[in-house]
N, C-alpha and C positions, 0 to 999 in steps of 0.2 A: 355706422361703426364710430366707436370712440378711440382714438387714438390713445395707446399706452405711452406716456411719456415718462422715460425713465431718466432718472437723475444721474447724471456722471458722477463717478465718484472722485472725489479730492484726495490728492496725496497730503498726507500731514507731514507739514515741513518744519514743525516746532523742533523737533531734534536737530535739524540739520546744521545748524550754527554749533551744537555740540560735538558734534562729528567734526567738524570743519576746526575747531579748537583742537580738538585732543589731537588731529592729524597735523597742525601746526606744531603742537608741543612736541610731538614723538619726530617729527624732522628736524626741529632745532636742536634736541636734545642728540639723536643720533649723527647728525653731520659733523663731520671734521673739518676744521677750517686748516687751510695752508699756512704754516707759521713762515715767514722770510728768516733765512739762515744766513748768519755772517760770521766774520771774525770779531772777536772781541778784543778790541784794542785799546789800551789805555793812554789819553793822548797827555803829555804834559800839562801840568796846573797853567792857568792863565796869569800871565803877569803885568801889569801896569807899568812896571819900570822897563826902560829900553833896555837892550842887552849891553854888555859891557863894549867899550869901543877896542877892545885888545882880543878880537876874537879871531886871531890869527889858528888857521888848521893848517898845518904840514902834509902834502900829499900822502908822506909814507904813513900817516895815521889813518888814513882812508882805505877801506876793504870794498872795492868796487865789484860789484856784482850784477852784471847784465843778463837779462834772460831775452831773446829775440823771440820772433813769432814760431819758429821752428820747435820751441821749446827747449833749446840750446842753451847750457849755460857758457859764460865768459867771464870768468872771475880773475882779475887782475891780468888782464888782457891775455889770457890764455884760457882754453877751451878745458871744461872739466865735466865730470860726471857728477850727477846728483848724490850718490852715495861719498863720494870724497867730498863734499863741501862741508859737511860739518867738521871733522878733522882740521881740513884748511883755516876754518875760521876760527876754530879754538887754538889753533896756532898762532894767528894773528893777535888774537885779542890778548892771549897769556904771553906773548913776546919778551915784554919787559926790557924793552932796548935799553933805556935808559938807568936801567938798574935800581929806580926809586920804589917798586913794588917788592915788598918783603913777602907775600905770601906767593908771588908767581912764580912758576917753574918752566917759564919759558926758555928757549933757545939764545935769547939776547940776541938777535939778529939786527944789525944798526939800519939795516936797509927796511926794516917791518915796523910795526907800531912801538913807540915810546913804553906805554903802561897801559893798563885797561882804563885808566881815566881818559884818555887821549884816544882810546880805539874809536873809532865810527864805521859803522857797518853799512855802505849805501846801494841799496836794491832798487834795479828800475828794470821794469819790466817793456816789453813793445805789446802795443796795442793789441796784437795778435797773438799773445800769450794766452794759453788754455787757464783757465781759474784754477783748476787741479793742480797744473804745473807751478803756479804762483803759490797756493797753500803749501805746496810740498817745500817750495826754496824758503818761504817763510818759516817753515815748521825745522826746517836744517839749520836755520840762522839761531832761531830761538833754542833750539836744542842745545846747540854749542853753548851759549849762556847757561841752560840749566845744568849742561854736565859739568862747566868750570865751578859753577856753585855749589853743586853736589859734592865735588872733590875736595872743595876746599870747607865746606861744613864738615865731611867725614874727616878730615884732618885736625880740625880746630875742636870740634864737638863732639865728634864720633857719630853723629846722626846723619841721614839726608837732610837737606836745605830744607824741604816741605812739613818736617817734622821738629823744626825748630821754634823756639816762640819769637814774636816779633821782632824782640831787640837784637836777637841772635842773626837772625834774616837781616835785619838792617846792616848789620856789621859786615855780613858776608856780599850783600850788595853795593856795599861802598867800594869794597876792594874790585867788583866785576859789575859795576853798573852797565845797562842796557841801553845802547846808542845805537839804533837802527834806525837810517834815514830811507824813507821811500820817496823816491820821485815819480813826479806822474809819469804816467806811460806816454810813450811815444811812438811812432812809426818809422822802424829803422830798418824794416825788412828783413828776410829770412837770411 
């Protein structure tokens, strides 16, 4: 008896490379990549020149904002709620204590900032502060500058600050320059 030798059929693998390539392209095209999000902060331009020797900053020209690990605000050594921060910041920046700012409408409190050119906002957070709270506080501080600039733009040019040309925006920014100092976070507790 003769044995019937059957040949084992082979699988055609010629198109496997094409299929793998198509799957690779499919997954590359349809996959989404996580994009890091952050705050857009424009840093001051680098200068090779040393700062002037007369860098005296009076304490009354510094608006101190502290955020603790419980996300509570301490503004000028008093507790404050977040919704009140913008108004308090505007009052400080626009105070015009020395009367040198013609465009300012502040209360001219001698205990507060001398003028917007000397007003500095100092922001410091605790290491335990929520990122969300940090962003909200920073937005309120920036919002105070935005509102002051918009109010002055309306008075001078009859339009919002964002709608002005670069020259007019520079004029407004000279009256209300943005000075926000962000100190490195510390651990001060709750």
